[in-house]
PQR file of N, CA, C, O and H, with PARSE charges and radii, in Angstrom:
ATOM      1  N   LYS A   1     117.096-193.925 -30.210 -0.4000 1.5000
ATOM      2  CA  LYS A   1     117.679-194.657 -31.308 -0.0000 2.0000
ATOM      3  C   LYS A   1     119.189-194.703 -31.129  0.5500 1.7000
ATOM      4  O   LYS A   1     119.812-193.701 -30.778 -0.5500 1.4000
ATOM      5  N   ILE A   2     119.760-195.844 -31.367 -0.4000 1.5000
ATOM      6  CA  ILE A   2     121.210-195.984 -31.320 -0.0000 2.0000
ATOM      7  C   ILE A   2     121.775-195.477 -32.640  0.5500 1.7000
ATOM      8  O   ILE A   2     121.422-195.983 -33.705 -0.5500 1.4000
ATOM      9  H   ILE A   2     119.254-196.658 -31.652  0.4000 1.0000
ATOM     10  N   VAL A   3     122.644-194.486 -32.572 -0.4000 1.5000
ATOM     11  CA  VAL A   3     123.266-193.931 -33.769 -0.0000 2.0000
ATOM     12  C   VAL A   3     124.459-194.784 -34.168  0.5500 1.7000
ATOM     13  O   VAL A   3     124.625-195.120 -35.341 -0.5500 1.4000
ATOM     14  H   VAL A   3     122.931-194.075 -31.706  0.4000 1.0000
ATOM     15  N   CYS A   4     125.291-195.135 -33.189 -0.4000 1.5000
ATOM     16  CA  CYS A   4     126.417-196.025 -33.422 -0.0000 2.0000
ATOM     17  C   CYS A   4     126.970-196.459 -32.071  0.5500 1.7000
ATOM     18  O   CYS A   4     126.620-195.910 -31.026 -0.5500 1.4000
ATOM     19  H   CYS A   4     125.157-194.862 -32.237  0.4000 1.0000
ATOM     20  N   VAL A   5     127.835-197.451 -32.120 -0.4000 1.5000
ATOM     21  CA  VAL A   5     128.528-197.922 -30.923 -0.0000 2.0000
ATOM     22  C   VAL A   5     130.014-197.706 -31.164  0.5500 1.7000
ATOM     23  O   VAL A   5     130.536-198.039 -32.228 -0.5500 1.4000
ATOM     24  H   VAL A   5     128.120-197.897 -32.969  0.4000 1.0000
ATOM     25  N   ILE A   6     130.690-197.145 -30.166 -0.4000 1.5000
ATOM     26  CA  ILE A   6     132.132-196.931 -30.253 -0.0000 2.0000
ATOM     27  C   ILE A   6     132.786-197.785 -29.179  0.5500 1.7000
ATOM     28  O   ILE A   6     132.407-197.730 -28.009 -0.5500 1.4000
ATOM     29  H   ILE A   6     130.266-196.874 -29.302  0.4000 1.0000
ATOM     30  N   GLU A   7     133.771-198.574 -29.587 -0.4000 1.5000
ATOM     31  CA  GLU A   7     134.519-199.378 -28.621 -0.0000 2.0000
ATOM     32  C   GLU A   7     135.961-198.913 -28.613  0.5500 1.7000
ATOM     33  O   GLU A   7     136.585-198.777 -29.666 -0.5500 1.4000
ATOM     34  H   GLU A   7     134.079-198.619 -30.537  0.4000 1.0000
ATOM     35  N   LEU A   8     136.487-198.670 -27.425 -0.4000 1.5000
ATOM     36  CA  LEU A   8     137.880-198.279 -27.275 -0.0000 2.0000
ATOM     37  C   LEU A   8     138.721-199.540 -27.121  0.5500 1.7000
ATOM     38  O   LEU A   8     138.538-200.305 -26.175 -0.5500 1.4000
ATOM     39  H   LEU A   8     135.981-198.780 -26.570  0.4000 1.0000
ATOM     40  N   ASP A   9     139.640-199.751 -28.052 -0.4000 1.5000
ATOM     41  CA  ASP A   9     140.491-200.941 -28.044 -0.0000 2.0000
ATOM     42  C   ASP A   9     141.845-200.618 -27.423  0.5500 1.7000
ATOM     43  O   ASP A   9     142.585-199.762 -27.907 -0.5500 1.4000
ATOM     44  H   ASP A   9     139.789-199.130 -28.821  0.4000 1.0000
ATOM     45  N   ASP A  10     142.147-201.325 -26.338 -0.4000 1.5000
ATOM     46  CA  ASP A  10     143.450-201.200 -25.699 -0.0000 2.0000
ATOM     47  C   ASP A  10     144.289-202.435 -26.061  0.5500 1.7000
ATOM     48  O   ASP A  10     143.828-203.265 -26.845 -0.5500 1.4000
ATOM     49  H   ASP A  10     141.546-202.020 -25.944  0.4000 1.0000
ATOM     50  N   PRO A  11     145.490-202.579 -25.521 -0.5600 1.5000
ATOM     51  CA  PRO A  11     146.337-203.724 -25.884  0.2800 2.0000
ATOM     52  C   PRO A  11     145.714-205.096 -25.604  0.5500 1.7000
ATOM     53  O   PRO A  11     146.131-206.087 -26.203 -0.5500 1.4000
ATOM     54  N   SER A  12     144.744-205.172 -24.722 -0.4000 1.5000
ATOM     55  CA  SER A  12     144.115-206.469 -24.432 -0.0000 2.0000
ATOM     56  C   SER A  12     143.412-207.044 -25.658  0.5500 1.7000
ATOM     57  O   SER A  12     143.164-208.248 -25.716 -0.5500 1.4000
ATOM     58  H   SER A  12     144.405-204.367 -24.235  0.4000 1.0000
ATOM     59  N   HIS A  13     143.093-206.215 -26.620 -0.4000 1.5000
ATOM     60  CA  HIS A  13     142.395-206.678 -27.826 -0.0000 2.0000
ATOM     61  C   HIS A  13     143.303-207.471 -28.762  0.5500 1.7000
ATOM     62  O   HIS A  13     142.848-207.968 -29.793 -0.5500 1.4000
ATOM     63  H   HIS A  13     143.294-205.236 -26.573  0.4000 1.0000
ATOM     64  N   GLU A  14     144.574-207.591 -28.414 -0.4000 1.5000
ATOM     65  CA  GLU A  14     145.503-208.406 -29.191 -0.0000 2.0000
ATOM     66  C   GLU A  14     145.539-209.848 -28.700  0.5500 1.7000
ATOM     67  O   GLU A  14     146.108-210.710 -29.369 -0.5500 1.4000
ATOM     68  H   GLU A  14     144.944-207.187 -27.577  0.4000 1.0000
ATOM     69  N   ARG A  15     144.940-210.126 -27.543 -0.4000 1.5000
ATOM     70  CA  ARG A  15     144.899-211.500 -27.008 -0.0000 2.0000
ATOM     71  C   ARG A  15     143.923-212.340 -27.812  0.5500 1.7000
ATOM     72  O   ARG A  15     142.941-211.831 -28.353 -0.5500 1.4000
ATOM     73  H   ARG A  15     144.477-209.426 -26.999  0.4000 1.0000
ATOM     74  N   ALA A  16     144.207-213.636 -27.884 -0.4000 1.5000
ATOM     75  CA  ALA A  16     143.378-214.563 -28.671 -0.0000 2.0000
ATOM     76  C   ALA A  16     141.917-214.541 -28.229  0.5500 1.7000
ATOM     77  O   ALA A  16     141.018-214.518 -29.069 -0.5500 1.4000
ATOM     78  H   ALA A  16     145.005-214.050 -27.445  0.4000 1.0000
ATOM     79  N   ASP A  17     141.673-214.549 -26.913 -0.4000 1.5000
ATOM     80  CA  ASP A  17     140.286-214.564 -26.436 -0.0000 2.0000
ATOM     81  C   ASP A  17     139.554-213.271 -26.801  0.5500 1.7000
ATOM     82  O   ASP A  17     138.355-213.298 -27.081 -0.5500 1.4000
ATOM     83  H   ASP A  17     142.404-214.568 -26.230  0.4000 1.0000
ATOM     84  N   ARG A  18     140.254-212.157 -26.800 -0.4000 1.5000
ATOM     85  CA  ARG A  18     139.624-210.886 -27.159 -0.0000 2.0000
ATOM     86  C   ARG A  18     139.384-210.782 -28.659  0.5500 1.7000
ATOM     87  O   ARG A  18     138.402-210.181 -29.095 -0.5500 1.4000
ATOM     88  H   ARG A  18     141.228-212.135 -26.573  0.4000 1.0000
ATOM     89  N   ILE A  19     140.282-211.370 -29.447 -0.4000 1.5000
ATOM     90  CA  ILE A  19     140.090-211.374 -30.899 -0.0000 2.0000
ATOM     91  C   ILE A  19     138.812-212.127 -31.245  0.5500 1.7000
ATOM     92  O   ILE A  19     138.033-211.690 -32.092 -0.5500 1.4000
ATOM     93  H   ILE A  19     141.079-211.858 -29.093  0.4000 1.0000
ATOM     94  N   ILE A  20     138.603-213.266 -30.579 -0.4000 1.5000
ATOM     95  CA  ILE A  20     137.378-214.052 -30.794 -0.0000 2.0000
ATOM     96  C   ILE A  20     136.163-213.232 -30.372  0.5500 1.7000
ATOM     97  O   ILE A  20     135.171-213.179 -31.099 -0.5500 1.4000
ATOM     98  H   ILE A  20     139.236-213.621 -29.891  0.4000 1.0000
ATOM     99  N   ARG A  21     136.230-212.605 -29.226 -0.4000 1.5000
ATOM    100  CA  ARG A  21     135.115-211.786 -28.726 -0.0000 2.0000
ATOM    101  C   ARG A  21     134.843-210.607 -29.656  0.5500 1.7000
ATOM    102  O   ARG A  21     133.687-210.276 -29.917 -0.5500 1.4000
ATOM    103  H   ARG A  21     137.036-212.649 -28.636  0.4000 1.0000
ATOM    104  N   ASP A  22     135.899-209.975 -30.154 -0.4000 1.5000
ATOM    105  CA  ASP A  22     135.724-208.832 -31.055 -0.0000 2.0000
ATOM    106  C   ASP A  22     135.060-209.251 -32.360  0.5500 1.7000
ATOM    107  O   ASP A  22     134.210-208.530 -32.882 -0.5500 1.4000
ATOM    108  H   ASP A  22     136.838-210.243 -29.941  0.4000 1.0000
ATOM    109  N   ARG A  23     135.437-210.401 -32.885 -0.4000 1.5000
ATOM    110  CA  ARG A  23     134.792-210.904 -34.110 -0.0000 2.0000
ATOM    111  C   ARG A  23     133.314-211.178 -33.855  0.5500 1.7000
ATOM    112  O   ARG A  23     132.465-210.874 -34.693 -0.5500 1.4000
ATOM    113  H   ARG A  23     136.128-210.986 -32.460  0.4000 1.0000
ATOM    114  N   TRP A  24     133.011-211.758 -32.683 -0.4000 1.5000
ATOM    115  CA  TRP A  24     131.620-212.029 -32.308 -0.0000 2.0000
ATOM    116  C   TRP A  24     130.841-210.714 -32.238  0.5500 1.7000
ATOM    117  O   TRP A  24     129.725-210.613 -32.747 -0.5500 1.4000
ATOM    118  H   TRP A  24     133.701-212.004 -32.002  0.4000 1.0000
ATOM    119  N   LEU A  25     131.444-209.713 -31.602 -0.4000 1.5000
ATOM    120  CA  LEU A  25     130.782-208.416 -31.471 -0.0000 2.0000
ATOM    121  C   LEU A  25     130.575-207.759 -32.838  0.5500 1.7000
ATOM    122  O   LEU A  25     129.529-207.157 -33.086 -0.5500 1.4000
ATOM    123  H   LEU A  25     132.351-209.794 -31.189  0.4000 1.0000
ATOM    124  N   ASP A  26     131.558-207.872 -33.717 -0.4000 1.5000
ATOM    125  CA  ASP A  26     131.403-207.351 -35.082 -0.0000 2.0000
ATOM    126  C   ASP A  26     130.195-207.990 -35.763  0.5500 1.7000
ATOM    127  O   ASP A  26     129.405-207.306 -36.412 -0.5500 1.4000
ATOM    128  H   ASP A  26     132.407-208.361 -33.516  0.4000 1.0000
ATOM    129  N   THR A  27     130.060-209.301 -35.610 -0.4000 1.5000
ATOM    130  CA  THR A  27     128.942-210.027 -36.225 -0.0000 2.0000
ATOM    131  C   THR A  27     127.610-209.574 -35.642  0.5500 1.7000
ATOM    132  O   THR A  27     126.658-209.325 -36.382 -0.5500 1.4000
ATOM    133  H   THR A  27     130.703-209.857 -35.082  0.4000 1.0000
ATOM    134  N   ILE A  28     127.540-209.469 -34.328 -0.4000 1.5000
ATOM    135  CA  ILE A  28     126.306-209.052 -33.651 -0.0000 2.0000
ATOM    136  C   ILE A  28     125.889-207.652 -34.109  0.5500 1.7000
ATOM    137  O   ILE A  28     124.719-207.412 -34.407 -0.5500 1.4000
ATOM    138  H   ILE A  28     128.313-209.672 -33.727  0.4000 1.0000
ATOM    139  N   MET A  29     126.839-206.747 -34.162 -0.4000 1.5000
ATOM    140  CA  MET A  29     126.524-205.376 -34.577 -0.0000 2.0000
ATOM    141  C   MET A  29     126.063-205.337 -36.035  0.5500 1.7000
ATOM    142  O   MET A  29     125.156-204.580 -36.380 -0.5500 1.4000
ATOM    143  H   MET A  29     127.790-206.941 -33.920  0.4000 1.0000
ATOM    144  N   THR A  30     126.681-206.142 -36.881 -0.4000 1.5000
ATOM    145  CA  THR A  30     126.267-206.204 -38.286 -0.0000 2.0000
ATOM    146  C   THR A  30     124.846-206.741 -38.395  0.5500 1.7000
ATOM    147  O   THR A  30     124.021-206.179 -39.115 -0.5500 1.4000
ATOM    148  H   THR A  30     127.418-206.757 -36.600  0.4000 1.0000
ATOM    149  N   LEU A  31     124.560-207.823 -37.684 -0.4000 1.5000
ATOM    150  CA  LEU A  31     123.216-208.404 -37.721 -0.0000 2.0000
ATOM    151  C   LEU A  31     122.165-207.430 -37.180  0.5500 1.7000
ATOM    152  O   LEU A  31     121.037-207.385 -37.671 -0.5500 1.4000
ATOM    153  H   LEU A  31     125.230-208.280 -37.098  0.4000 1.0000
ATOM    154  N   ALA A  32     122.545-206.664 -36.176 -0.4000 1.5000
ATOM    155  CA  ALA A  32     121.624-205.686 -35.582 -0.0000 2.0000
ATOM    156  C   ALA A  32     121.570-204.388 -36.391  0.5500 1.7000
ATOM    157  O   ALA A  32     120.781-203.493 -36.088 -0.5500 1.4000
ATOM    158  H   ALA A  32     123.461-206.701 -35.777  0.4000 1.0000
ATOM    159  N   ARG A  33     122.402-204.298 -37.406 -0.4000 1.5000
ATOM    160  CA  ARG A  33     122.490-203.106 -38.262 -0.0000 2.0000
ATOM    161  C   ARG A  33     122.812-201.845 -37.465  0.5500 1.7000
ATOM    162  O   ARG A  33     122.269-200.767 -37.708 -0.5500 1.4000
ATOM    163  H   ARG A  33     123.043-205.026 -37.652  0.4000 1.0000
ATOM    164  N   VAL A  34     123.714-202.025 -36.510 -0.4000 1.5000
ATOM    165  CA  VAL A  34     124.178-200.907 -35.696 -0.0000 2.0000
ATOM    166  C   VAL A  34     125.591-200.550 -36.168  0.5500 1.7000
ATOM    167  O   VAL A  34     126.483-201.396 -36.116 -0.5500 1.4000
ATOM    168  H   VAL A  34     124.155-202.900 -36.314  0.4000 1.0000
ATOM    169  N   PRO A  35     125.805-199.331 -36.619 -0.5600 1.5000
ATOM    170  CA  PRO A  35     127.155-198.934 -37.013  0.2800 2.0000
ATOM    171  C   PRO A  35     128.113-199.084 -35.834  0.5500 1.7000
ATOM    172  O   PRO A  35     127.812-198.661 -34.717 -0.5500 1.4000
ATOM    173  N   PHE A  36     129.250-199.683 -36.092 -0.4000 1.5000
ATOM    174  CA  PHE A  36     130.198-200.033 -35.038 -0.0000 2.0000
ATOM    175  C   PHE A  36     131.573-199.494 -35.404  0.5500 1.7000
ATOM    176  O   PHE A  36     132.118-199.820 -36.459 -0.5500 1.4000
ATOM    177  H   PHE A  36     129.494-200.027 -36.999  0.4000 1.0000
ATOM    178  N   VAL A  37     132.123-198.673 -34.532 -0.4000 1.5000
ATOM    179  CA  VAL A  37     133.418-198.041 -34.775 -0.0000 2.0000
ATOM    180  C   VAL A  37     134.370-198.437 -33.657  0.5500 1.7000
ATOM    181  O   VAL A  37     134.035-198.344 -32.477 -0.5500 1.4000
ATOM    182  H   VAL A  37     131.680-198.408 -33.676  0.4000 1.0000
ATOM    183  N   ARG A  38     135.552-198.876 -34.042 -0.4000 1.5000
ATOM    184  CA  ARG A  38     136.597-199.179 -33.062 -0.0000 2.0000
ATOM    185  C   ARG A  38     137.591-198.026 -33.046  0.5500 1.7000
ATOM    186  O   ARG A  38     137.982-197.516 -34.097 -0.5500 1.4000
ATOM    187  H   ARG A  38     135.824-198.951 -35.001  0.4000 1.0000
ATOM    188  N   ALA A  39     137.993-197.624 -31.858 -0.4000 1.5000
ATOM    189  CA  ALA A  39     138.992-196.570 -31.701 -0.0000 2.0000
ATOM    190  C   ALA A  39     140.143-197.132 -30.881  0.5500 1.7000
ATOM    191  O   ALA A  39     139.960-197.557 -29.740 -0.5500 1.4000
ATOM    192  H   ALA A  39     137.675-198.038 -31.005  0.4000 1.0000
ATOM    193  N   SER A  40     141.315-197.129 -31.468 -0.4000 1.5000
ATOM    194  CA  SER A  40     142.491-197.641 -30.772 -0.0000 2.0000
ATOM    195  C   SER A  40     142.984-196.618 -29.761  0.5500 1.7000
ATOM    196  O   SER A  40     143.122-195.435 -30.072 -0.5500 1.4000
ATOM    197  H   SER A  40     141.464-196.784 -32.395  0.4000 1.0000
ATOM    198  N   VAL A  41     143.243-197.083 -28.559 -0.4000 1.5000
ATOM    199  CA  VAL A  41     143.844-196.213 -27.552 -0.0000 2.0000
ATOM    200  C   VAL A  41     145.313-196.566 -27.375  0.5500 1.7000
ATOM    201  O   VAL A  41     145.970-196.058 -26.466 -0.5500 1.4000
ATOM    202  H   VAL A  41     143.131-198.043 -28.306  0.4000 1.0000
ATOM    203  N   THR A  42     145.833-197.435 -28.240 -0.4000 1.5000
ATOM    204  CA  THR A  42     147.238-197.833 -28.150 -0.0000 2.0000
ATOM    205  C   THR A  42     148.116-197.078 -29.135  0.5500 1.7000
ATOM    206  O   THR A  42     149.341-197.126 -29.025 -0.5500 1.4000
ATOM    207  H   THR A  42     145.300-197.848 -28.978  0.4000 1.0000
ATOM    208  N   LYS A  43     147.522-196.385 -30.089 -0.4000 1.5000
ATOM    209  CA  LYS A  43     148.297-195.692 -31.122 -0.0000 2.0000
ATOM    210  C   LYS A  43     148.200-194.175 -30.963  0.5500 1.7000
ATOM    211  O   LYS A  43     148.094-193.443 -31.947 -0.5500 1.4000
ATOM    212  H   LYS A  43     146.527-196.345 -30.178  0.4000 1.0000
ATOM    213  N   LEU A  44     148.237-193.726 -29.744 -0.4000 1.5000
ATOM    214  CA  LEU A  44     148.052-192.298 -29.495 -0.0000 2.0000
ATOM    215  C   LEU A  44     149.122-191.439 -30.162  0.5500 1.7000
ATOM    216  O   LEU A  44     148.847-190.316 -30.584 -0.5500 1.4000
ATOM    217  H   LEU A  44     148.324-194.320 -28.945  0.4000 1.0000
ATOM    218  N   GLU A  45     150.358-191.972 -30.257 -0.4000 1.5000
ATOM    219  CA  GLU A  45     151.433-191.202 -30.861 -0.0000 2.0000
ATOM    220  C   GLU A  45     151.348-191.208 -32.384  0.5500 1.7000
ATOM    221  O   GLU A  45     151.803-190.268 -33.036 -0.5500 1.4000
ATOM    222  H   GLU A  45     150.582-192.884 -29.914  0.4000 1.0000
ATOM    223  N   GLU A  46     150.765-192.267 -32.954 -0.4000 1.5000
ATOM    224  CA  GLU A  46     150.733-192.411 -34.408 -0.0000 2.0000
ATOM    225  C   GLU A  46     149.580-191.643 -35.053  0.5500 1.7000
ATOM    226  O   GLU A  46     149.784-190.931 -36.037 -0.5500 1.4000
ATOM    227  H   GLU A  46     150.395-193.031 -32.425  0.4000 1.0000
ATOM    228  N   ILE A  47     148.403-191.778 -34.519 -0.4000 1.5000
ATOM    229  CA  ILE A  47     147.200-191.207 -35.121 -0.0000 2.0000
ATOM    230  C   ILE A  47     146.414-190.494 -34.028  0.5500 1.7000
ATOM    231  O   ILE A  47     146.277-191.033 -32.930 -0.5500 1.4000
ATOM    232  H   ILE A  47     148.238-192.356 -33.719  0.4000 1.0000
ATOM    233  N   PRO A  48     145.904-189.321 -34.290 -0.5600 1.5000
ATOM    234  CA  PRO A  48     145.017-188.724 -33.291  0.2800 2.0000
ATOM    235  C   PRO A  48     143.675-189.462 -33.303  0.5500 1.7000
ATOM    236  O   PRO A  48     142.797-189.107 -34.088 -0.5500 1.4000
ATOM    237  N   PRO A  49     143.494-190.476 -32.458 -0.5600 1.5000
ATOM    238  CA  PRO A  49     142.303-191.320 -32.524  0.2800 2.0000
ATOM    239  C   PRO A  49     140.990-190.589 -32.310  0.5500 1.7000
ATOM    240  O   PRO A  49     139.958-191.007 -32.834 -0.5500 1.4000
ATOM    241  N   VAL A  50     141.015-189.514 -31.557 -0.4000 1.5000
ATOM    242  CA  VAL A  50     139.771-188.778 -31.336 -0.0000 2.0000
ATOM    243  C   VAL A  50     139.263-188.221 -32.662  0.5500 1.7000
ATOM    244  O   VAL A  50     138.073-188.324 -32.962 -0.5500 1.4000
ATOM    245  H   VAL A  50     141.854-189.175 -31.131  0.4000 1.0000
ATOM    246  N   TRP A  51     140.152-187.634 -33.454 -0.4000 1.5000
ATOM    247  CA  TRP A  51     139.744-187.049 -34.733 -0.0000 2.0000
ATOM    248  C   TRP A  51     139.376-188.131 -35.734  0.5500 1.7000
ATOM    249  O   TRP A  51     138.429-187.974 -36.505 -0.5500 1.4000
ATOM    250  H   TRP A  51     141.119-187.550 -33.210  0.4000 1.0000
ATOM    251  N   GLU A  52     140.125-189.234 -35.724 -0.4000 1.5000
ATOM    252  CA  GLU A  52     139.809-190.337 -36.638 -0.0000 2.0000
ATOM    253  C   GLU A  52     138.421-190.899 -36.320  0.5500 1.7000
ATOM    254  O   GLU A  52     137.626-191.154 -37.225 -0.5500 1.4000
ATOM    255  H   GLU A  52     140.894-189.361 -35.098  0.4000 1.0000
ATOM    256  N   THR A  53     138.142-191.087 -35.048 -0.4000 1.5000
ATOM    257  CA  THR A  53     136.837-191.599 -34.637 -0.0000 2.0000
ATOM    258  C   THR A  53     135.742-190.595 -34.977  0.5500 1.7000
ATOM    259  O   THR A  53     134.670-190.978 -35.445 -0.5500 1.4000
ATOM    260  H   THR A  53     138.787-190.880 -34.313  0.4000 1.0000
ATOM    261  N   ARG A  54     136.004-189.330 -34.747 -0.4000 1.5000
ATOM    262  CA  ARG A  54     135.030-188.287 -35.093 -0.0000 2.0000
ATOM    263  C   ARG A  54     134.684-188.343 -36.576  0.5500 1.7000
ATOM    264  O   ARG A  54     133.517-188.238 -36.951 -0.5500 1.4000
ATOM    265  H   ARG A  54     136.875-189.018 -34.367  0.4000 1.0000
ATOM    266  N   ASP A  55     135.690-188.508 -37.408 -0.4000 1.5000
ATOM    267  CA  ASP A  55     135.457-188.556 -38.850 -0.0000 2.0000
ATOM    268  C   ASP A  55     134.651-189.786 -39.260  0.5500 1.7000
ATOM    269  O   ASP A  55     133.900-189.740 -40.234 -0.5500 1.4000
ATOM    270  H   ASP A  55     136.639-188.593 -37.103  0.4000 1.0000
ATOM    271  N   LYS A  56     134.803-190.891 -38.516 -0.4000 1.5000
ATOM    272  CA  LYS A  56     134.044-192.106 -38.828 -0.0000 2.0000
ATOM    273  C   LYS A  56     132.574-191.972 -38.442  0.5500 1.7000
ATOM    274  O   LYS A  56     131.693-192.469 -39.145 -0.5500 1.4000
ATOM    275  H   LYS A  56     135.413-190.929 -37.725  0.4000 1.0000
ATOM    276  N   ILE A  57     132.313-191.295 -37.317 -0.4000 1.5000
ATOM    277  CA  ILE A  57     130.921-191.237 -36.856 -0.0000 2.0000
ATOM    278  C   ILE A  57     130.156-190.031 -37.388  0.5500 1.7000
ATOM    279  O   ILE A  57     128.926-190.014 -37.346 -0.5500 1.4000
ATOM    280  H   ILE A  57     133.028-190.891 -36.747  0.4000 1.0000
ATOM    281  N   ARG A  58     130.862-189.030 -37.883 -0.4000 1.5000
ATOM    282  CA  ARG A  58     130.186-187.817 -38.377 -0.0000 2.0000
ATOM    283  C   ARG A  58     129.077-188.127 -39.383  0.5500 1.7000
ATOM    284  O   ARG A  58     127.978-187.593 -39.239 -0.5500 1.4000
ATOM    285  H   ARG A  58     131.861-189.043 -37.916  0.4000 1.0000
ATOM    286  N   PRO A  59     129.319-188.985 -40.418 -0.5600 1.5000
ATOM    287  CA  PRO A  59     128.230-189.268 -41.363  0.2800 2.0000
ATOM    288  C   PRO A  59     127.077-190.031 -40.720  0.5500 1.7000
ATOM    289  O   PRO A  59     125.931-189.892 -41.148 -0.5500 1.4000
ATOM    290  N   LEU A  60     127.365-190.830 -39.701 -0.4000 1.5000
ATOM    291  CA  LEU A  60     126.302-191.583 -39.029 -0.0000 2.0000
ATOM    292  C   LEU A  60     125.378-190.638 -38.273  0.5500 1.7000
ATOM    293  O   LEU A  60     124.156-190.782 -38.310 -0.5500 1.4000
ATOM    294  H   LEU A  60     128.296-190.942 -39.354  0.4000 1.0000
ATOM    295  N   VAL A  61     125.972-189.678 -37.592 -0.4000 1.5000
ATOM    296  CA  VAL A  61     125.187-188.701 -36.841 -0.0000 2.0000
ATOM    297  C   VAL A  61     124.417-187.801 -37.800  0.5500 1.7000
ATOM    298  O   VAL A  61     123.250-187.493 -37.561 -0.5500 1.4000
ATOM    299  H   VAL A  61     126.964-189.561 -37.561  0.4000 1.0000
ATOM    300  N   ALA A  62     125.056-187.382 -38.873 -0.4000 1.5000
ATOM    301  CA  ALA A  62     124.393-186.516 -39.853 -0.0000 2.0000
ATOM    302  C   ALA A  62     123.181-187.206 -40.465  0.5500 1.7000
ATOM    303  O   ALA A  62     122.159-186.565 -40.713 -0.5500 1.4000
ATOM    304  H   ALA A  62     126.005-187.632 -39.067  0.4000 1.0000
ATOM    305  N   ALA A  63     123.290-188.505 -40.709 -0.4000 1.5000
ATOM    306  CA  ALA A  63     122.174-189.249 -41.304 -0.0000 2.0000
ATOM    307  C   ALA A  63     120.966-189.270 -40.380  0.5500 1.7000
ATOM    308  O   ALA A  63     119.830-189.266 -40.855 -0.5500 1.4000
ATOM    309  H   ALA A  63     124.120-189.026 -40.507  0.4000 1.0000
ATOM    310  N   THR A  64     121.186-189.292 -39.075 -0.4000 1.5000
ATOM    311  CA  THR A  64     120.060-189.351 -38.144 -0.0000 2.0000
ATOM    312  C   THR A  64     119.354-188.011 -38.022  0.5500 1.7000
ATOM    313  O   THR A  64     118.187-187.965 -37.632 -0.5500 1.4000
ATOM    314  H   THR A  64     122.108-189.296 -38.689  0.4000 1.0000
ATOM    315  N   LYS A  65     120.030-186.934 -38.342 -0.4000 1.5000
ATOM    316  CA  LYS A  65     119.403-185.610 -38.234 -0.0000 2.0000
ATOM    317  C   LYS A  65     118.265-185.439 -39.228  0.5500 1.7000
ATOM    318  O   LYS A  65     117.346-184.653 -38.998 -0.5500 1.4000
ATOM    319  H   LYS A  65     120.978-186.972 -38.658  0.4000 1.0000
ATOM    320  N   SER A  66     118.326-186.175 -40.331 -0.4000 1.5000
ATOM    321  CA  SER A  66     117.270-186.046 -41.337 -0.0000 2.0000
ATOM    322  C   SER A  66     116.099-186.983 -41.069  0.5500 1.7000
ATOM    323  O   SER A  66     115.070-186.906 -41.741 -0.5500 1.4000
ATOM    324  H   SER A  66     119.073-186.814 -40.517  0.4000 1.0000
ATOM    325  N   GLU A  67     116.255-187.869 -40.086 -0.4000 1.5000
ATOM    326  CA  GLU A  67     115.179-188.809 -39.760 -0.0000 2.0000
ATOM    327  C   GLU A  67     114.264-188.190 -38.708  0.5500 1.7000
ATOM    328  O   GLU A  67     114.734-187.463 -37.834 -0.5500 1.4000
ATOM    329  H   GLU A  67     117.091-187.932 -39.540  0.4000 1.0000
ATOM    330  N   PRO A  68     112.969-188.468 -38.781 -0.5600 1.5000
ATOM    331  CA  PRO A  68     112.054-187.943 -37.759  0.2800 2.0000
ATOM    332  C   PRO A  68     112.317-188.591 -36.404  0.5500 1.7000
ATOM    333  O   PRO A  68     112.669-189.768 -36.323 -0.5500 1.4000
ATOM    334  N   LEU A  69     112.142-187.818 -35.356 -0.4000 1.5000
ATOM    335  CA  LEU A  69     112.290-188.354 -34.004 -0.0000 2.0000
ATOM    336  C   LEU A  69     111.012-189.062 -33.594  0.5500 1.7000
ATOM    337  O   LEU A  69     109.913-188.605 -33.907 -0.5500 1.4000
ATOM    338  H   LEU A  69     111.856-186.862 -35.422  0.4000 1.0000
ATOM    339  N   HIS A  70     111.157-190.165 -32.901 -0.4000 1.5000
ATOM    340  CA  HIS A  70     109.993-190.936 -32.441 -0.0000 2.0000
ATOM    341  C   HIS A  70     109.878-190.863 -30.942  0.5500 1.7000
ATOM    342  O   HIS A  70     108.961-191.448 -30.364 -0.5500 1.4000
ATOM    343  H   HIS A  70     112.050-190.535 -32.647  0.4000 1.0000
TER
END
């Protein structure tokens, strides 16, 4: 089972073609009901992205622990 998808966003995600692709991916993940988390790798000095990403996915992982394994 897919718990979530994490995408690492670098500066290329600011380009017009990547913005379009990212919006498409957001839509696909929503339609597939797959939790989708973006982690910026460009703001390393501003925010500890590893901890921010961990905090976003922690509830997703916790929710799967209560579900039966197939």
